[in-house]
Structure formats: C-alpha cells, structure tokens
C-alpha positions in Angstrom: -0.1 0.2 -0.1 1.4 3.2 -1.0 1.8 6.3 1.4 -1.4 8.1 -0.6 -3.6 5.3 -0.2 -2.7 4.8 3.7 -3.3 8.5 4.6 -6.8 8.4 2.4 -7.7 5.4 4.7 -6.7 6.9 7.7 -8.9 9.9 6.7 -12.1 7.6 6.3 -11.4 6.0 9.3 -11.4 9.2 11.2 -14.4 10.6 9.4 -16.4 7.5 10.4 -15.2 7.7 13.9 -16.4 11.4 13.9 -19.6 10.4 12.3 -20.4 7.5 14.8 -19.6 10.1 17.6 -22.0 12.4 16.7 -24.7 9.9 15.9 -24.2 8.0 19.0 -24.7 11.5 20.7 -27.8 12.5 19.0 -29.1 9.1 19.9 -28.3 9.4 23.5 -30.1 12.7 23.4 -33.4 11.5 21.8 -33.5 8.6 24.3 -33.0 11.1 27.0 -35.7 13.4 25.8 -38.1 10.2 25.3 -37.7 8.8 28.9 -37.0 12.1 30.6 -40.0 13.8 28.5 -42.3 10.9 29.4 -41.5 11.2 33.0 -42.0 14.9 32.9 -45.4 14.4 31.3 -46.6 11.7 33.8 -45.7 14.0 36.6 -47.6 16.7 34.9 -50.5 14.8 34.6 -50.3 13.6 38.2 -49.9 17.4 39.4 -52.9 18.4 37.5 -54.9 15.5 38.7 -54.1 16.7 41.9 -55.0 20.1 41.7 -58.3 19.3 40.0 -59.2 17.0 42.9 -58.1 19.4 45.7 -59.8 22.7 44.2 -63.2 20.5 43.7 -63.0 19.2 47.3 -62.1 22.4 48.8 -64.9 24.1 47.0 -67.5 21.5 47.9 -66.6 22.1 51.7 -67.0 26.0 50.8 -70.5 25.1 49.5 -71.3 23.1 52.7 -70.2 26.3 54.5 -72.9 28.5 52.9 -75.7 25.8 52.4 -75.7 23.8 55.6 -73.9 26.4 58.0 -71.2 23.9 58.4 -68.6 26.1 60.3 -64.8 25.8 59.6 -62.6 24.2 62.3 -58.7 23.8 61.8 -59.5 19.8 61.1 -62.4 20.6 58.7 -62.0 23.7 56.5 -60.7 24.1 53.0 -57.1 23.8 54.0 -57.5 20.7 55.7 -59.3 19.2 52.8 -56.8 20.3 50.3 -53.9 18.9 52.6 -55.8 15.4 52.7 -56.3 15.3 48.9 -52.5 16.2 48.0 -51.7 13.5 50.5 -53.9 11.0 48.9 -52.3 12.0 45.6 -48.7 11.7 46.4 -48.0 15.4 46.8 -46.3 15.1 50.2 -42.6 16.1 50.2 -41.6 19.6 50.1 -38.4 18.7 47.8 -40.6 17.2 45.0 -44.2 18.6 45.5 -45.5 22.0 47.1 -48.9 23.4 46.9 -50.5 27.0 47.6 -54.3 27.7 47.4 -56.3 30.9 47.4 -60.1 31.8 47.8 -61.8 33.5 44.7 -64.5 35.8 44.0 -66.9 36.0 41.1 -65.1 36.1 37.7 -64.1 39.6 36.4 -63.1 39.4 32.8 -61.1 36.3 32.0 -59.8 36.0 35.7 -61.2 35.1 39.3 -60.2 37.8 41.9 -57.9 36.7 44.6 -59.9 36.9 47.7 -56.9 35.6 50.3 -54.9 32.5 51.2 -56.5 29.5 52.2 -55.1 29.4 55.9 -54.5 26.3 58.1 -56.3 27.9 60.9 -59.2 29.3 58.9 -62.5 29.2 61.0 -64.4 31.7 58.5 -64.1 32.5 54.8 -62.3 35.5 54.3 -62.6 38.4 51.8 -60.1 40.7 50.8 -62.6 43.0 49.0 -65.3 44.5 51.2 -68.4 42.5 50.9 -67.2 40.1 48.4 -67.9 36.5 49.1 -65.5 33.6 48.0 -67.3 31.3 45.5 -64.4 29.1 45.0 -60.8 27.9 45.7 -57.7 28.0 43.3 -54.8 25.3 44.0 -51.4 25.7 42.2 -49.0 22.6 42.4 -45.3 22.6 41.8 -43.5 19.3 41.2 -39.9 18.7 40.7 -39.6 15.8 38.4 -36.0 14.2 38.3 -34.4 13.7 35.0 -32.3 10.6 34.3 -30.5 10.9 31.0 -30.4 14.5 30.7 -28.6 15.0 34.1 -25.5 14.3 31.9 -25.6 17.6 30.5 -26.6 19.5 33.7 -30.4 19.2 33.5 -31.3 17.2 36.8 -34.9 18.2 37.1 -37.7 19.9 35.5 -40.1 22.1 37.3 -43.8 21.5 36.6 -46.7 23.7 37.4 -50.3 23.4 37.3 -53.2 25.2 38.7 -56.8 24.5 38.8 -59.9 26.8 39.9 -63.5 25.5 41.1 -66.1 27.7 41.9 -69.9 27.1 43.1 -73.1 28.9 43.1 -76.7 28.9 42.7 -77.5 28.0 39.0 -80.2 30.8 38.9 -77.2 33.0 38.2 -76.1 30.9 35.1 -72.4 30.8 36.1 -69.8 31.6 33.9 -67.3 28.9 33.8 -70.3 26.7 33.0 -71.9 27.8 29.7 -70.6 25.8 26.8 -70.9 27.4 23.2 -72.8 24.3 21.7 -75.8 24.7 20.2 -78.8 22.3 21.3 -81.8 21.9 19.5 -84.0 20.4 22.1 -86.2 17.5 21.6 -89.9 17.9 22.6 -89.2 16.2 25.9 -86.1 15.2 27.7 -85.8 13.0 30.7 -83.4 13.3 33.5 -80.5 10.9 33.4 -80.9 10.0 29.8 -77.8 10.6 27.3 -78.5 12.7 24.2 -76.6 14.1 21.0 -76.3 17.7 21.8 -75.3 18.7 18.3 -78.1 16.5 16.5 -79.8 18.8 14.4 -77.8 21.7 15.1 -75.7 21.6 12.2 -76.0 24.5 9.6 -74.3 24.8 6.0 -70.6 24.7 7.1 -71.4 24.5 10.8 -71.2 21.6 13.2 -73.1 23.3 16.3 -70.9 25.7 17.6 -71.8 29.1 18.8 -69.4 32.2 18.7 -70.0 34.6 21.4 -68.0 37.4 19.5 -68.5 36.6 16.1 -64.8 35.5 15.5 -64.4 31.5 14.0 -60.8 31.2 15.4 -60.1 27.7 16.6 -58.1 29.2 19.6 -61.2 31.4 20.6 -63.4 28.3 20.7 -61.5 26.5 22.7 -61.0 29.3 25.2 -64.9 29.6 25.3 -65.1 25.8 26.0 -62.2 25.6 28.5 -62.8 28.6 30.5 -66.0 29.7 29.4 -66.5 33.3 28.6 -70.1 34.2 27.5 -71.2 37.6 27.7 -74.4 38.7 29.5 -77.3 38.2 27.1 -81.1 38.4 27.4 -83.4 35.6 26.3 -84.0 35.2 23.2 -81.0 36.3 21.3 -79.0 35.6 18.4 -75.4 34.6 18.1 -73.1 33.7 15.2 -72.4 30.0 14.3 -68.8 29.2 14.5 -68.2 27.2 11.1 -65.4 24.2 11.1 -62.7 24.6 13.3 -64.1 21.3 15.1 -60.7 19.2 14.8 -58.4 21.3 16.7 -56.4 19.7 19.3 -57.3 22.5 21.8 -60.9 22.1 21.2 -60.7 18.2 21.9 -58.6 18.8 24.9 -61.1 21.3 26.2 -64.2 18.9 25.9 -61.8 16.1 27.1 -61.5 18.3 30.5 -65.4 18.3 30.8 -65.5 14.7 30.2 -63.0 13.9 32.9 -64.3 16.3 35.4 -68.2 15.2 34.9 -69.2 18.6 36.0 -72.7 20.0 35.3 -72.5 22.4 32.7 -75.3 24.7 30.9 -75.8 24.2 27.1 -77.8 27.0 25.0 -81.3 25.6 23.7 -81.6 27.0 20.2 -84.4 27.0 18.0 -84.7 24.8 14.9 -83.3 26.3 11.4 -86.0 28.3 9.9 -88.3 27.7 12.6 -91.8 29.5 11.6 -92.2 30.6 15.2 -89.2 32.3 15.8 -89.5 35.4 17.9 -88.9 38.5 15.9 -85.3 39.5 15.2 -84.1 36.0 16.5 -83.7 33.2 14.0 -81.7 30.0 13.1 -80.2 29.7 9.8 -78.3 31.3 6.6 -75.0 29.9 5.3 -71.3 29.5 6.1 -69.8 32.6 8.2 -73.3 34.2 8.2 -75.2 31.0 9.9 -76.6 32.2 13.2 -78.2 30.5 16.1 -81.5 31.7 18.0 -80.9 31.0 21.7 -84.1 30.5 23.6 -83.1 28.7 26.7 -80.6 26.9 28.8 -80.1 22.9 29.9 -77.9 21.3 32.3 -76.1 18.5 31.0 -72.8 16.4 32.0 -70.6 15.8 29.2 -70.1 12.2 28.6 -68.6 11.8 25.2 -67.5 13.4 21.9 -66.4 11.9 18.7 -63.0 12.1 16.8 -61.1 13.0 14.8 -64.0 15.7 13.8 -65.9 16.6 16.7 -69.3 16.7 15.1 -71.2 14.6 17.9 -71.1 15.8 21.5 -73.2 13.5 24.0 -74.1 14.7 27.4 -76.5 13.4 30.3 -79.6 15.6 30.7 -79.8 17.0 34.4 -82.8 19.4 33.8 -83.9 22.7 32.1 -82.9 25.6 33.9 -85.4 28.3 34.9 -85.2 30.7 32.4 -87.9 32.2 30.2 -88.4 35.1 27.3 -87.3 38.4 28.9 -84.7 36.9 31.4 -81.2 38.2 31.6 -78.4 35.6 31.6 -75.6 37.0 33.4 -71.9 36.7 32.3 -70.6 35.6 35.5 -71.4 33.6 38.9 -71.9 36.5 41.4 -73.6 34.7 44.4 -72.4 31.7 46.7 -75.0 28.9 47.2 -77.9 29.9 49.4 -78.4 28.8 52.8 -80.4 25.3 52.9 -80.1 25.2 49.0 -80.1 21.4 47.5 -79.4 22.4 44.1 -76.2 24.7 43.2 -73.3 24.1 40.9 -70.0 23.3 41.3 -67.5 22.6 38.8 -63.8 23.5 37.6 -63.7 26.8 35.9 -60.2 27.0 34.9 
C-alpha cells in the first residue's frame, strides 16, 4: 500500500469515527428526551389531577359552609381538605411537590379575583374585598420531576407547575365557567339521566353546532370558550353567530375532554331549529357559512359524557334539567353569589 492510499484510508477511518460519535450523541439525546420527557408528562398529569381534585373538594367544603352552615374548624376547613387530597395524590414531600391555595370571588373578565390565602387555621371564609364572598378555591401545584439521562448535560430536574380553579353557586345566576358554546336543538321532551346528542340537528351549512360569543371563527377562541367559558351577558331570546368548522383542533378536543373527565354539570344553550316559523322577531336560526346564526331561547343543564373524533361533530351529554330561564330573562356573564343557605341545588365545577 503506497503512502497516498494509507493517508486516504486513515482519513476515512477518522471521518467514520467522528460520524459515529455524532450519531451516538444524537441517539442518546433522543433517548433522554423520550424517557425524561415521558417522566415529565406523567408528573404533570399527576400534578394536574391533584390540583383538580383538591380544588373541587375544597370548593365543595366551601359550598357546605354556605348551604349547611357547617362552620370551619382547624381540622375541617378548606385547608385540611386540600392537604388530605394532596397526601392521597402523593404530593407530600416539599423537595418534590408543593402547593398553595387561594379563595376566589366572582369572575372579572377572564380571571377570578384573589380573596386571600386558604389558611390552616381558618374558621371563617375571608374576603380581601369588602362585601365580597368567596365562590371557590384556586389550587397551584409545583412538582420537581427528576431526570435520568438529561442529568448528564446538567439538567437534573424539570419544574412543573399546574393550577386548577373550582367555583360553586346558585344556577339561577347561570355561572360563567359553566355555559358552553354548543347549540342544542331541544327534543320535545328530555328525561333526567338519559344521554342525548347535543349537536344533533344543530348543524347548518358549514357549521357543526358551535356558537361564537363574539362572532369570530378562530379555533383558539372556540377552545378558550370551552375550557374557560366566557359568555357575555345576554337576554333571552338572543341571536349568536355560528362558528363554522374548527371542530378538529387539538385544543378544542382537549377542552371537551376536560369536561368529560371532570363530569361537572354544564349549561348548554337551547336553540331554535333552522327556519323555525315560530321564531321571535329578530331572532332566528339559519343562513350559510360565516353568516349562519343561532337563536338561543333557553338553557339546559348537562354532564358531557363523550364526543366523536377526529371531527367533533357529535357531542353527547347526560341530561340534568332545564334551567328556569324564560323569555326576557337576563343571563349574566358571571357567577355572582355563593350557594344559598339550605339550597339543595347548586353548581360546583372546574372553571380554569
């Protein structure tokens, strides 16, 4: 073998060694992302579940405080309820999982005002704003998820933060956080406990039974209106634009799944059938595409049970009851009062 051949062979071997090193490093990084990323996903899911359960449980305790006059004690208040739920869901070590909680008031715009920290020794429900009453509880959870492979490059853990807000109140004030932009053409009669297809008969040309509160047809706006409902104040009957398409967006499906998972009671707008000859003046259901609109004449309480995929063109729900709204009633855009003393019927649900 001459000198030139030996030099070329040496270069080729060096190039292969470099290429092998680069590919091995890339493979290790991909493996690290898959394993450590999966671990982070599991930790985030566990943290969100803990936050959701704790917020719902504490808000139920808050509702009991109002409806049953069940006074808070150091061992039976919102704090103790949250602490118990956190322990049951593995959030116990300050080095890996911590939580904080606050009372919240009536929704103001897109958020709930903070009315004070949920304290360990609370015997009453505090309010940071004069005259305001806490309607729910917000729980924030922070988990530190250890990494395995990424520790080799200095990333020893990932910090994961989740939050959940639950509220309660009398359904006579149609709570924001409970009205979903789904058009229901109500059948002649509905029986409590039966499952109904909420969007059956609601479809119009280019529409799948979605309402648009502000007239937009953006998938993100629709997802927000489902995940953290933001209906405006309106008076029955009233007309809203239909939201064409956008039914297959990941965010829309994720927000619907939130309600399926929580099994919280939601309010669904009852709309007139298309071109109903008995439609009130200035309020009708019909037209095409971006001009399609729905006439809302009432509200019905449901629990969302399922929806079809990939196109969310059928949403099913278990019927609870028709809410006591009639023509001329004003449907507020927010929950404004806690459950009334002695009430047997009030709403509790995740709002954010």
